[in-house]
N, C-alpha and C positions, 0 to 999 in steps of 0.2 A: 667624306669619312662615313662609314657605317656607324649607326648607334650602337653602342656596346651595353649589355645588361648591367644593371646596377650590381655592384659587388658587395661583398661584406664590409670593406672599408667605407663605402659610400653610405651603407646602411648606418654604421657606426657614426659616421660624420654627421649624418642629418639627425641622429638620436631617434631613428625610425622605431627601434624596438621599445624605447622609453615611451613614446607616443602610443604604441599598441598596449604596453602595460596599463597606462593610464585609462585607455579605453575599456580594457578587459576587467578593470575593478568595477565597472558599472553595469556588467551584463547580469543576466537573471539565471544562468545555469553554466555549469563546468563545460557543457558541450559548446556553448557560445565563446566561453573564454578560450578554449583550445582553437576554435576557429578564428577568432580576432588575433591571437598571438601567432598564428600561422599565415597570416595574410602578408601578400607582397604586392608591390606596385604593379598594376595592370600595364600591359603593353599594347593591346589591341584598341585602336582609336574608338570604333563605333561602340565597343563594349564600355570604354571610358566615358563617352558622351552619354550613353544611357545611364550609366550609374550616377554620373554628375546630374542628370536630369532628375532621377528618383530621389537624390539627396536634396536638391533644390525644392521640389515638390514637399517632401517631408518637413524641410525648414519652414516653407510657407504654412503648413497646418499648424506648427507650432506658434509661429508668428501671429496666426489668426486666433490663437487661444485654444486650439485643438490639442490633442495628444493622442498617443498610441500607449494604452495602459497593458501591462504585462504582468503575470504572476511568476513567482519562483517556479522552475521545473527542473527536472533531473535529465540526465543524458540517457536516453532510452536505445541507443545504437546497440550496446551490448545485449540488451533484454531481446531485441528484434533478431539479432544474430542467433540467440538461443532458441528462438521460435521456428527457425529454418528446418530442422530435422523433422520429419514426419512423427507425428505422435508426441511432440514436445508439449510441456505443460509448465506454465509460469505460476508461481505462487501467487496469492492474493496480493501481498505487499508488494510484488513486483509489478503486477498488473496495475496496482493504484498509481504507479509513477506515470501511466500513460494518460491518466485523466488531465492533469494540468497542462500537459503538451497538446492534447487535442482541444481543450478549452481555449488555450491561447491562440492557436491557429484560427479558430472560428472567430475569436474576439478581435484579432488583428484583421481579418478579411472584413468583417462587419464595420469595423471602425474606418478602414481605408475607403471602402465604397460609398461611405457617407460623404466624401469629398469628390464629387463628380470632375472637378477640374483637375484632379491630380492623375492625369490621363495614363502616365507610365506606372505609377503606383497601382492604379485600378488594373492595368493589364496584368500586373504581377498578382494581384489580390485574386483576379478570376481563376487562376490557375491553383490557388490553395483550397484544400479541403481538409477539414478536421474530422472527417469521417463521422458525421453526426449519429448514423446508426450504431457504429460501435460505441461511441461516446454513451449514448443512452443506455445501451446494454451495460457498460461498465458501471455508470452510475447507479443503475437499478440493481446491480448484483454485488458490488463491493463498496466499503466506505473507504474515506481517505487513508485509514491505517491498513487497509487490505483484509478487512474481516468481511466474509460472505454474508451477505445480508438476507433476511427472511424473504424479502421480496425477489429475491434471485429465482425461486421456484415455489410453487404451491407444496410440492413434496418436502422440501426443506422446512417451510414454515410448519408444516403438519408434524414433522419429526421433532422440531424444536419445542412444539407446544407439548407433545407427548412427553419429552424429556423433563420440562419444567414440572410438570404434573406428577411425574413419577418421583422426581427428586423432592417435591414437596411432600409426598406421602412418606418416603423414606426418613426424611428429617423429622416429620411429625412423630413417627412410630419410635425413633431414637430419643426423642425428646421425652416422650412418656416413659420410656425406660429408664432414663437417668433420674427421673423423679420418683419412680417407684422404689419403694423399700427394699424389695428383694434384690435389686440391682444396685442401687445407689450405695449400698453399704461396702461394695466392692470397688468403687470408683475412686480414681485419683483425684478427679474433678468432675464438675457437672456439665462440661461442654461437649459437643459432638465435632468431629473434624473429618478430614478427608486424607486418605493415604493410598498412594497408587491407584487413584481414580475409585477407591472404595470407601463408603462412609463407615467411620468406626467411633467407638467410645474409649476413653482413657481408663484402663482397668489397672489397679495396683499389681504388680508383678506377682507378689505372693498370694494373690487372689485370681489370677488369670483362669485357674482351673474351674472356678465358681460360675464364671460366666460362659456359657456354651457358644462357641463361635470360632472364627479363624483369625489368628494373629497376623497382622499386616505390617507391623513396625513396632519397634521398641524404642523409648526415649533414649537420649545420650547418657542420661544418668543411670539407665538400666532399671529404674524404678516403676516405670509405666509401660505396660503393653497396650497397643492400640488394636482394639479386637471388633471385628465385624460380628454382630450376634447372628445366630442361626435364623432368628426371626425375620431377618431382612435379607438374607441371602438371595433367595428367589427373585425378590424385587430388584436387588443389585444385579443379578445376572440379566434380568429383563432391560434394565437401565443401560448396561454395557452393550447389549445388542442394538439398542436405539442409536447410543453414540457412534457405534461402528457404521450404522446406516447413515446417519447424518455425515460422517466423514466421507463416505462413498458418495453421497450426493453432492458434497461440496466439491470434490474432486471431479465429478462429472460436469458441474457447472463451469469450474475453471478451464477444463479441457475444452468445453464448448466455446468459451470466449476466445 
């Protein structure tokens, strides 16, 4: 009689799916979980023997006090699909998801190759690559939250330095204004804040005509107008241009990655 494939009844009888669920609860990513839950018994004898050999070698590593350390990682398959069209660009937060995946690949390879007697696992590890050059570029360019780092390019570092310096000048000028008697008497409060990307001071609504500038917002109570004084508008325009240049450089860096 020919062997018949294992049917749904046999799966349920063996509680195979319950076993897979127990294993899936121990994995490090949703991608691994989906893979485990989709596993089915193998039917090719050489493939089965090889898999058993790999499993045996892995068990010996653990029995001898070794381990394979893994960190949590995301399923990057959807992101890889999105990079397929020419000119596609991923956001920094999306690119950051590749870092733990590539880290894990290199870590697993390095840990396995330390065990020379694990011939089958070594054979598998030799074919693994965490693309170290890509990993170095990612780690130099973005942090774990996906923020583009100053170290991504000298141009970006220079722009950010200029932005910090200009923001400091604007804040200092506004702080001087809110302390001056000529302006202070018209203010609702003595703080400075940011509205729609522009630095402003809170002026009483009934006095907004006494402080020359541009109104960018009004408080919910209607009692305060947030005004950008004329004295800083040229500096604010310069700051806006620098911020736009920074954004363009960040996009260039992400596209390059």
